[in-house]
Steps between C-alpha positions, in 0.01 A plus 500: 500500500275223619144466370230591754253238602175527305657716215638411167843344523630704194344845514428490873220755453193297405332276746449133416241262639533140611809317392580727201846648499448752214245765420512481118632322201756780473641409833493131425698567180753723691557221759557247229748731329700541824481148637595348160775756482645370833412794725202640693420872466181680571368788271566755789861367526539538125381856521755580769779364283366692196495825699851450626606440135326815383297271264803423293709189435774485756739371241468723189267770626216432252172623635214262564281505192201289412656195655582482870860505614602142565603381844865402495587239746765244593396172360685299768362693805187666369615831651359801303775725372299768331290600193649485152356516144437188302806549278737530797331204671544287192862592468564424868323166465687405172824576669409281783507793734879501460641859512829402350331352191309831465820705521662285243199538271517876539870507426434294188232733381716810573777360282274500195303817562524741222651845581355837441 
């Protein structure tokens, strides 16, 4: 979704005057979060993703709590994959977004899991 001329580049709802790009400090903070993360996503686009995910982490199914679900994206292309909780996002990042490493970790943990 492209921002509309004369409206905030993040929320796309509030008008901005002059050369300003954002309507509020909240939207400035959102834009820095996204751009520093390597992707661009507006608040309405986030809400569409959240609705599609039923407000839950697309990895483990944990519901969005006090903290927003995090935008998972490919670090090399910047393409947004979906919304995941902080724990899943950290696990994916620590594994270098390598599915095989995560499968190996799961197998390791299962070997040492206590039975009933």
